[in-house]
C-alpha positions in Angstrom: 164.4 165.6 272.3 163.2 164.5 275.4 159.2 164.6 276.0 159.5 167.8 278.5 161.5 169.8 276.0 159.0 168.8 273.3 156.7 170.2 275.2 158.4 173.5 276.4 158.9 174.2 272.7 155.4 173.8 271.8 154.6 175.9 274.6 156.5 178.3 273.1 155.1 178.5 269.9 151.4 178.6 271.1 152.8 181.6 273.3 153.8 183.1 270.3 150.6 182.1 268.3 148.4 184.1 270.5 150.8 187.5 270.4 150.2 187.3 267.3 146.4 187.1 267.3 146.9 189.9 269.6 148.6 192.0 266.8 146.0 190.5 264.2 143.4 191.9 266.5 144.9 195.2 266.5 145.1 194.9 262.9 141.5 194.1 262.5 139.9 197.0 264.5 141.8 199.6 261.7 140.4 197.1 259.0 137.0 198.0 260.7 137.5 201.5 260.7 138.3 201.6 256.8 135.1 200.0 256.2 133.4 202.0 258.0 134.3 204.8 256.0 133.2 203.0 252.8 130.4 201.1 253.9 132.4 198.2 252.8 130.7 194.6 254.1 132.1 192.9 257.2 131.9 189.8 255.0 134.2 189.4 251.7 134.1 186.3 250.3 136.7 187.0 247.6 138.9 188.3 250.2 138.7 185.2 252.5 138.9 182.9 250.2 142.2 184.3 248.5 143.8 183.8 251.9 142.1 180.5 252.8 143.7 179.2 249.3 147.1 180.7 250.2 147.6 179.8 253.4 146.5 176.1 252.8 149.2 175.7 250.0 151.9 176.8 252.3 150.5 173.5 254.5 153.6 170.7 255.0 153.3 169.3 258.0 150.3 170.4 259.8 147.1 168.9 257.5 145.7 171.8 254.9 142.2 170.5 256.1 143.3 171.7 259.6 144.6 175.0 258.5 141.2 175.9 256.6 139.5 174.8 259.7 141.5 177.3 262.5 141.6 180.8 259.9 138.2 179.8 259.4 137.3 180.4 262.7 140.0 183.2 263.0 138.0 184.7 260.5 134.6 184.4 262.0 136.1 185.5 265.4 137.4 189.2 263.3 134.3 189.7 261.5 132.9 189.2 265.4 135.0 192.0 266.3 133.7 194.2 263.7 130.1 193.6 263.4 128.1 190.7 264.6 126.6 188.8 261.7 123.2 186.8 261.6 123.2 183.8 258.9 119.4 182.3 258.1 119.3 178.9 257.0 117.1 176.1 256.3 116.1 174.9 259.8 116.0 173.4 262.5 119.1 173.2 264.1 122.0 170.7 264.1 120.8 170.1 260.1 122.9 170.2 257.3 122.6 173.3 255.9 123.0 174.2 259.5 126.3 172.7 259.3 127.4 174.2 256.1 126.7 177.7 257.3 129.2 176.9 260.0 131.5 175.4 257.7 131.7 178.9 255.5 131.4 181.2 258.4 132.5 179.9 261.2 131.4 179.6 265.4 130.2 183.4 265.5 127.6 184.6 263.7 123.9 184.6 265.5 122.6 181.6 263.4 118.8 181.8 262.7 116.8 178.4 261.5 114.2 179.6 259.5 110.9 177.2 258.9 111.0 177.0 254.8 113.5 178.3 251.7 111.3 181.6 251.2 111.7 182.3 255.0 115.3 182.1 254.6 115.1 184.7 251.0 112.4 187.1 253.0 114.6 187.1 256.7 117.9 188.4 254.0 115.4 190.8 251.9 114.0 192.4 254.8 117.7 193.1 256.6 116.5 190.9 259.4 119.9 188.5 258.8 123.0 189.7 257.0 123.1 186.0 255.0 121.1 183.1 254.0 122.0 179.8 253.7 120.2 177.5 251.4 120.5 173.9 249.7 120.3 174.2 245.9 121.7 170.7 244.9 122.3 167.2 246.0 124.9 164.7 244.0 122.5 161.8 244.7 119.0 163.4 244.7 119.4 166.7 242.1 118.6 169.7 242.7 116.4 171.5 245.4 114.0 173.3 242.9 112.3 175.0 245.5 116.0 177.1 245.8 115.8 177.8 242.1 112.2 179.2 241.8 112.9 181.3 244.4 115.8 183.6 242.5 112.6 184.0 240.0 111.3 186.9 241.9 114.2 187.6 244.3 116.8 190.6 244.1 119.4 188.7 246.3 122.5 187.8 244.8 124.5 184.9 245.1 127.7 185.5 246.9 129.6 182.4 247.5 129.1 178.3 247.6 129.4 175.5 250.0 129.8 171.8 249.2 129.3 169.3 252.0 129.6 165.7 252.5 126.8 164.3 254.1 127.8 161.7 256.5 124.7 160.3 258.4 125.3 158.3 262.0 123.2 156.2 263.6 122.6 158.2 267.0 120.6 156.7 270.1 121.5 156.5 274.3 121.1 152.9 273.6 122.9 150.3 272.3 122.2 148.3 268.7 120.4 145.5 269.9 118.6 147.3 272.3 116.8 149.5 269.3 113.6 149.2 268.3 112.6 152.0 266.8 114.4 154.6 264.0 113.3 158.2 263.5 114.4 160.3 260.2 114.2 162.1 257.3 113.0 160.1 254.3 115.7 161.1 252.4 118.1 159.5 255.0 116.5 156.6 255.5 116.3 156.0 251.3 120.3 156.9 251.8 121.3 154.6 254.7 118.3 151.4 253.1 121.5 149.1 252.7 123.0 149.3 256.6 119.4 149.4 258.0 118.4 146.1 255.9 122.0 144.5 257.5 122.0 146.0 261.0 118.2 146.8 262.2 116.4 144.8 259.6 112.4 144.8 261.3 112.6 147.4 263.0 110.3 150.2 263.1 111.4 153.3 260.7 109.7 156.7 261.7 109.9 159.1 259.3 109.8 163.0 260.6 110.1 166.3 258.6 114.1 166.5 259.5 117.0 164.3 261.0 116.9 166.8 263.3 113.9 166.6 264.5 114.5 162.6 264.1 117.8 163.2 266.7 115.0 165.3 269.1 113.0 162.0 269.1 115.6 159.7 269.8 115.8 161.6 273.1 113.0 161.8 274.2 111.4 158.1 273.8 112.3 154.8 274.7 114.6 152.1 272.9 115.0 154.7 270.1 117.6 155.7 267.4 118.3 158.5 264.6 120.2 158.9 261.3 121.1 162.2 261.4 124.7 164.5 262.0 127.2 164.4 264.2 125.8 168.1 265.3 122.6 166.6 265.8 124.6 164.0 268.6 125.9 166.9 270.6 123.2 169.0 270.2 120.5 166.4 271.7 123.0 164.7 273.6 123.1 161.5 271.7 125.7 159.2 271.5 127.1 157.7 267.9 126.4 154.0 267.7 127.7 154.0 264.4 129.1 156.3 262.0 129.0 157.0 258.2 125.9 154.5 257.5 125.2 156.0 254.1 125.2 153.5 251.7 127.2 155.8 248.8 130.5 157.5 250.2 129.7 160.5 247.0 126.7 162.0 248.6 127.6 165.7 248.4 125.4 168.8 249.0 125.7 172.0 247.4 124.6 175.0 249.2 124.5 178.5 248.4 125.0 181.8 250.3 122.7 184.9 249.6 122.8 188.5 250.2 122.9 192.0 249.0 126.6 192.2 248.0 128.6 191.6 245.7 132.1 189.5 245.9 135.1 190.9 243.8 136.9 188.6 241.2 139.4 186.4 242.7 140.3 184.7 239.2 138.8 181.5 240.5 134.9 182.1 240.4 131.8 181.0 239.4 128.7 182.8 238.1 125.3 181.7 238.3 122.2 182.9 235.6 118.8 182.5 234.6 117.4 182.9 231.4 114.2 182.2 229.3 114.2 181.5 225.4 112.1 182.2 222.7 109.6 179.3 222.3 111.0 178.5 218.4 112.9 175.8 217.1 116.8 175.9 217.8 116.5 178.5 220.0 118.2 177.0 222.9 121.0 175.1 221.0 121.6 179.0 219.9 121.5 180.2 223.7 124.1 177.5 224.8 126.3 177.7 222.1 127.1 181.4 223.3 129.3 179.1 226.1 130.9 177.1 223.4 131.9 180.2 221.0 133.9 182.0 224.0 135.1 178.7 225.9 132.9 179.0 228.7 132.8 175.8 231.1 129.2 175.2 231.9 129.1 173.6 235.4 125.2 172.9 235.7 122.0 173.6 233.7 118.3 173.0 235.2 114.9 173.9 233.5 112.1 175.4 235.5 108.7 175.9 234.8 108.4 179.6 233.8 104.9 180.2 236.1 104.1 182.8 233.8 102.7 180.5 230.5 101.5 177.2 230.4 105.2 175.0 228.2 107.6 178.0 229.2 110.5 177.5 231.0 113.5 179.1 232.7 116.8 177.7 232.6 119.3 178.1 235.8 123.0 177.5 234.6 126.2 177.8 236.3 129.7 178.2 234.8 133.3 178.6 235.5 134.4 182.7 235.5 133.5 185.9 236.6 130.6 188.3 235.1 133.4 191.0 234.5 135.3 188.7 232.6 136.1 189.9 228.7 135.0 186.4 227.4 132.3 185.8 230.0 131.0 189.3 228.8 130.5 188.8 225.4 129.4 185.1 226.0 126.5 186.6 228.1 125.8 189.1 225.4 125.7 186.9 222.7 123.4 184.7 224.7 120.8 187.3 225.3 120.5 188.1 221.7 118.5 184.7 222.2 116.7 185.2 225.1 113.6 186.2 226.3 115.0 187.5 229.6 118.3 186.9 231.6 119.1 187.6 234.9 122.5 187.4 236.3 122.4 186.2 239.6 125.8 186.5 241.2 129.5 186.0 240.4 131.1 184.5 243.8 134.6 182.9 244.7 134.1 178.5 243.5 134.6 176.5 246.7 138.1 174.3 246.1 
């Protein structure tokens, strides 16, 4: 086949794709009308997770990651056609939480950077934002305790999760040998220590409040650089001098999507709960035995001070399964018998 003929066939395929998107848009308007009748939310994480799983499983010549990206954007524009969404996240812009929010919701929501995790919760609770995105744990640094603590008094539910591979890049307007100062968050410096020792030994490292703030500083000051994200490079007009400079390739941060709704069951779900146990011997063992007895797989457990009485603790647990599954209901029933209190934070699609 000649190049010209191949391009004509691709043009024809592209025309068909646009026609099908136009047809899809008509159906979206019909879906929007039905959702308004039943007051159903525009964002349906269970439905989107099921559709993405089905579509990526059909990938052959086109990469499944590409199919996921394309349809995340199609979903994003489709939601915007029904009702604009506002999504709060722990700011500022171009941080990894911002990237995680875009990964989940696509490009179309109105993204609102907040100054603290508490402000993300507050914005969603007061209806200023439709959803919030907050970090909950990092594979190298452990849990984000402030996020866990916020769930103690919040009525919000966990409606989704996002896992994001953290890739740090050196950003600057200068060549490597011209850099005299590097700005970034202390955590980013710690995660890139080996690269810095090899390539920028003796250069001044300046700690700032976020990787995004570091990129802003690198834009403003002479012979400066930042360790930050690819999105920060675009946001502040910097070049990527060197990419993926983190010491470990297994640096993954998990984020939670918080909101007012409750997703439907998909069959591949995760549930998050909080509970406390009575202060007596064997209480925690008896509580956790409920997961073993009903073959429930825990994926996370973390203790936090209860803040009601000295040396009392609450436990944050994630496990595979949906709150309405029969085995999960029985397990939680047994767990509750050995608890001072128990709170289901939400069941949501488990990210592949």
